[in-house]
C-alpha positions in Angstrom: 5.6 22.5 13.3 5.1 18.8 12.6 7.6 16.0 11.9 6.9 12.9 10.0 9.2 9.9 10.1 9.0 8.0 6.8 8.7 9.3 3.2 6.5 6.6 1.6 3.2 7.2 0.0 1.5 7.5 3.4 4.1 9.7 5.1 4.3 12.0 2.1 0.6 12.0 1.6 0.0 13.2 5.2 2.8 15.8 4.7 1.2 17.1 1.5 -2.2 17.5 3.3 -0.5 19.3 6.2 1.6 21.5 4.1 -1.3 22.4 1.8 -3.2 23.6 4.9 -0.4 26.0 5.6 1.4 24.0 8.4 5.2 23.7 8.7 6.1 20.2 8.1 9.3 18.2 7.9 9.5 14.6 6.5 12.6 12.6 7.4 13.7 9.2 5.9 16.8 7.2 6.7 17.0 6.2 3.0 16.2 7.8 -0.3 12.6 9.0 -0.2 9.9 6.6 -1.4 12.2 3.7 -2.1 10.6 1.2 0.3 7.2 -0.5 0.0 5.9 2.4 -2.1 8.4 1.9 -4.8 8.1 -2.0 -4.6 4.3 -2.1 -4.9 2.2 -3.0 -8.0 -0.3 -0.1 -7.5 -3.5 -2.2 -7.4 -6.6 -0.6 -5.9 -8.5 -3.9 -5.5 -10.3 -4.4 -2.3 -12.9 -6.6 -4.0 -10.5 -9.0 -5.7 -8.4 -9.2 -2.5 -11.3 -9.5 0.0 -10.5 -12.2 2.5 -12.6 -14.2 5.0 -11.8 -12.8 8.4 -11.0 -9.3 7.1 -14.6 -8.1 6.7 -14.1 -5.3 9.3 -11.4 -3.8 7.2 -13.4 -3.9 3.9 -15.5 -0.7 4.5 -12.2 1.3 5.0 -10.7 -0.2 1.9 -13.8 0.7 -0.2 -13.9 4.2 1.2 -10.3 4.9 0.2 -10.8 3.3 -3.2 -13.7 5.6 -3.8 -11.4 8.5 -3.0 -8.7 7.5 -5.5 -10.1 9.2 -8.6 -10.3 12.5 -7.0 -7.0 12.1 -5.2 -5.2 11.2 -8.4 -6.8 14.2 -10.2 -5.8 16.6 -7.4 -2.3 15.2 -7.3 -1.9 15.5 -11.0 -3.1 19.1 -10.8 -0.7 20.0 -8.0 2.3 18.2 -9.6 1.9 18.2 -13.4 2.7 14.5 -13.3 0.3 11.7 -14.7 -0.1 9.1 -12.0 -1.4 6.4 -14.4 -4.8 6.0 -12.8 -6.6 3.3 -14.9 -10.2 2.0 -14.7 -10.3 -1.1 -16.9 -11.0 -3.2 -13.9 -9.6 -6.5 -12.6 -10.2 -10.0 -13.7 -9.5 -13.1 -11.5 -9.2 -16.3 -13.5 -9.4 -20.1 -13.0 -7.1 -22.5 -14.8 -8.5 -25.9 -13.8 -11.6 -27.4 -12.0 -10.3 -26.8 -8.6 -9.6 -23.1 -9.3 -13.0 -22.9 -11.0 -14.8 -24.3 -7.9 -12.8 -22.0 -5.6 -13.7 -18.9 -7.7 -17.3 -19.9 -7.8 -17.3 -19.9 -4.0 -15.4 -16.6 -3.9 -18.0 -15.1 -6.3 -20.8 -16.1 -3.9 -18.8 -14.7 -0.9 -18.1 -11.4 -2.6 -21.8 -11.0 -3.7 -22.8 -11.8 -0.1 -20.8 -8.7 0.9 -22.7 -6.6 -1.6 -19.7 -6.1 -3.8 -20.1 -5.3 -7.6 -18.6 -8.4 -9.2 -19.6 -10.4 -12.3 -19.1 -14.1 -13.0 -17.6 -14.8 -16.4 -17.5 -18.1 -18.4 -14.2 -19.2 -19.8 -15.2 -17.9 -23.2 -16.3 -14.6 -21.8 -13.0 -14.2 -19.9 -11.0 -14.9 -23.1 -13.1 -12.5 -25.1 -12.3 -9.8 -22.6 -8.6 -10.8 -22.5 -7.7 -12.9 -25.6 -4.1 -13.4 -24.6 -5.0 -15.5 -21.6 -4.3 -19.2 -21.5 -6.8 -21.4 -23.4 -7.1 -23.4 -20.2 -8.9 -20.6 -18.5 -12.3 -22.1 -17.4 -14.0 -19.1 -15.9 -13.4 -16.0 -13.8 -14.6 -13.0 -11.8 -14.7 -9.5 -13.2 -14.5 -6.6 -10.8 -15.1 -3.4 -12.6 -14.4 -1.1 -9.8 -11.0 -2.5 -8.8 -8.6 -0.2 -10.6 -4.9 0.6 -10.7 -2.4 3.4 -10.4 1.3 3.7 -11.2 2.7 3.7 -7.7 6.1 5.0 -8.7 4.5 7.9 -10.6 2.3 8.6 -7.6 5.4 8.9 -5.4 7.1 11.3 -7.8 3.9 13.4 -8.0 3.5 13.4 -4.2 7.2 14.5 -3.7 6.7 17.3 -6.2 3.4 18.4 -4.7 4.6 18.2 -1.2 7.7 20.4 -1.9 5.6 22.8 -4.0 3.3 23.2 -1.0 6.3 24.3 1.2 7.2 21.0 2.9 10.7 20.1 3.8 12.2 16.7 2.9 15.3 15.3 4.6 16.6 12.1 3.0 19.3 9.5 3.8 19.3 10.7 7.4 18.6 8.3 10.3 16.3 9.3 13.1 18.6 8.8 16.2 15.4 8.9 18.4 12.0 10.4 18.9 12.6 13.1 21.4 10.6 12.8 24.6 10.0 15.4 27.5 7.8 14.9 30.4 6.3 11.7 28.8 5.4 13.5 25.6 6.9 13.4 22.1 8.4 16.8 21.3 10.3 16.2 18.1 13.0 14.0 16.5 16.7 13.9 16.9 18.9 13.6 13.9 22.7 13.1 13.9 23.3 16.7 13.3 20.3 18.5 14.7 17.0 18.3 16.6 13.7 19.1 15.1 11.1 20.3 17.5 7.5 19.3 16.7 4.1 19.8 18.2 3.2 16.4 16.8 5.4 13.5 15.5 3.8 11.1 13.0 5.5 7.7 12.8 5.0 6.4 9.2 8.2 4.4 8.7 6.5 1.3 7.3 8.2 -2.0 8.1 10.8 -0.1 10.1 8.4 1.7 12.4 9.0 -0.6 15.3 12.7 0.0 15.1 12.7 3.8 15.4 14.5 4.6 18.6 13.2 6.6 21.5 10.0 4.8 22.3 9.3 2.5 25.3 8.8 -1.1 24.3 5.0 -1.2 25.0 4.5 1.8 22.7 6.2 0.5 19.7 3.8 -0.5 16.9 3.7 -4.2 16.3 4.8 -4.2 12.7 7.0 -6.7 10.9 8.4 -6.9 7.4 6.7 -9.3 5.0 8.9 -9.9 1.9 7.5 -9.9 -1.7 9.6 -10.6 -4.8 8.5 -9.1 -8.2 9.4 -9.1 -11.9 8.8 -6.6 -14.6 8.7 -7.5 -18.3 8.5 -5.2 -21.3 5.5 -5.5 -23.7 5.1 -3.6 -27.0 3.0 -0.5 -25.7 1.1 -0.5 -29.0 0.1 -4.2 -28.6 -0.1 -5.1 -24.9 -0.8 -8.7 -23.9 -3.4 -7.6 -21.4 -5.4 -4.4 -20.6 -6.9 -5.4 -17.3 -5.2 -6.3 -14.0 -5.3 -10.1 -14.1 -5.1 -12.4 -11.1 -4.3 -16.0 -11.7 -3.7 -18.8 -9.2 -0.8 -17.5 -6.9 0.0 -14.6 -9.2 -1.1 -11.1 -10.3 -0.2 -9.4 -13.6 -0.4 -5.6 -13.9 0.0 -3.8 -17.3 1.3 -0.2 -17.5 0.6 2.2 -20.3 4.3 2.3 -21.3 4.3 -1.5 -21.9 5.8 -2.5 -18.6 4.2 -5.6 -17.2 4.5 -6.0 -13.4 4.3 -9.6 -12.1 4.0 -10.4 -8.3 4.4 -11.3 -5.6 5.8 -13.8 -3.2 4.8 -13.7 0.5 7.8 -14.6 2.7 8.6 -14.3 6.4 12.3 -13.4 5.8 12.9 -10.4 8.1 14.5 -7.5 6.4 16.1 -9.7 3.7 15.4 -8.2 0.2 17.6 -10.6 -1.9 16.0 -12.1 -5.0 15.9 -15.9 -5.1 16.0 -18.5 -7.8 12.9 -20.1 -6.3 11.0 -16.8 -6.1 11.8 -15.9 -9.7 10.9 -19.4 -10.9 7.5 -19.5 -9.1 6.6 -16.0 -10.3 7.5 -16.7 -13.9 5.9 -20.2 -14.0 2.6 -19.0 -12.6 2.6 -15.9 -14.9 3.3 -18.0 -17.9 0.6 -20.5 -17.1 -1.9 -17.6 -16.9 -0.5 -15.5 -19.8 1.6 -17.7 -22.2 2.5 -14.8 -24.3 5.1 -13.5 -21.7 7.5 -16.3 -22.8 9.5 -14.2 -25.2 9.3 -10.9 -23.3 12.4 -9.4 -22.0 12.9 -9.1 -18.3 13.6 -5.5 -17.5 13.7 -5.5 -13.7 13.5 -7.7 -10.6 13.1 -6.5 -7.1 11.9 -7.3 -3.6 9.9 -5.1 -1.2 9.0 -5.3 2.5 5.2 -5.0 3.3 4.6 -3.5 6.7 2.4 -6.1 8.3 0.8 -5.6 11.7 -0.3 -8.3 14.1 -3.8 -8.4 12.7 -2.7 -7.4 9.1 -4.8 -4.2 9.4 -3.3 -0.7 9.4 -2.5 1.1 12.6 -3.9 4.6 12.4 -4.3 7.1 15.2 -3.0 8.7 18.4 -0.6 6.5 20.4 -0.5 6.2 24.1 2.3 8.8 24.1 0.9 12.4 23.8 2.2 14.1 20.7 2.9 10.8 18.8 0.6 9.6 16.0 0.9 6.3 14.2 0.3 5.6 10.6 1.8 2.3 9.6 1.0 -1.4 9.3 -0.8 -1.1 6.0 0.4 -4.6 4.8 -0.6 -5.1 1.1 -2.9 -2.0 1.2 -0.5 0.9 1.5 -1.2 2.3 -2.0 -5.0 1.7 -1.7 -5.2 3.3 1.7 -3.1 6.3 1.0 -5.9 8.8 0.4 -7.9 7.9 3.5 -4.7 7.7 5.6 -3.6 11.2 4.4 -7.0 12.8 5.1 -7.6 11.0 8.5 -4.1 11.5 10.0 -3.9 15.1 8.8 -7.3 15.8 10.3 -6.2 14.3 13.6 -3.0 16.3 13.7 -4.6 19.6 12.7 -7.9 19.5 14.4 -7.8 16.6 16.9 -10.5 14.8 14.9 -10.6 11.0 14.6 -12.3 9.9 11.4 -15.0 7.5 12.3 -13.9 4.9 9.7 -10.4 4.7 11.2 -11.5 4.3 14.9 -11.4 0.5 14.8 -7.7 0.7 13.7 -6.1 2.7 16.3 -3.0 1.6 18.1 -4.8 1.0 21.4 -6.2 -2.3 20.1 -2.9 -3.8 20.7 -2.5 -2.6 24.3 -2.1 -5.2 27.1 -5.3 -5.7 29.1 -3.6 -4.4 32.3 -2.6 -1.2 30.6 -6.2 -0.8 29.3 -7.6 -1.2 32.8 -5.2 1.4 34.0 -6.3 3.8 31.3 -2.8 4.0 29.8 -3.8 3.1 26.3 
């Protein structure tokens, strides 16, 4: 019997893999399943467009998981009967003025130095690829392998596939604590029952640090990072864009049903998820400067989500210093992208005690205090 705390894309993905292998699995969430960062995301699978200086060690894991997505999506659609909106048009990053242009030229050089498959486009070539972009566009980077998926459809498919595989899902039920006995995690306590478990997987996103029952040094160093977003409605028969488009301080993600997702702010605001006038203004302004045709589109939704950011902005994946407790959190902006590798790596660890080589650098032990490391406690 295994228990998973958290029903986002990573928690349910792990649960699906475990249940599909014949294990008895219970996923528990204090809220409605999948309504956290998974629901709030944009669904971009773009490790190349988002590659950052200082995150080179994370890039191989991101690329590995991106390569798994086509198969993961097909398998998930076959298991659930739900189209997850996997799209392969690629991603375009655009410049709107001279400073943007020089910055993108430097980024292109940097991305090529990493061996990534990206192409420099002149302003004319960018607008030929996406005619709706602003006339001010001076150039850009085309990343053909940076794809997208409809994250909300993925959640619905995962929920269906997990339950069809025999998993149990408990929603709107807080975990009173992770049950401990003899220094080992042995299950989870809910308000009305206790669920015994051979292994507990902590996958509660931005709330992972707050789940009761763990000693302070063993709590994963995860904090919420707020992101506000907007959705507009295009005519599905005549969309303004086909590719995912990144402009200065903005990204724009088209869906097949005409929905146009615009995001996202980055705010250190704790667990506050209120929309703000400033956030809406900045998103709308930057999106309009990049794609002027949005001006007359109706706003159909606004929302804010909480990214689970770790201390070094990389995921926390692996066995904790508490026997019987495995951590799968801290994915920051890469939760959707890293879902396939997280599901496979953590289920393999739980079922067979195997640590996937590519996730070894991202274990919880990297945050252990030096004294505890010397004592062999982490």
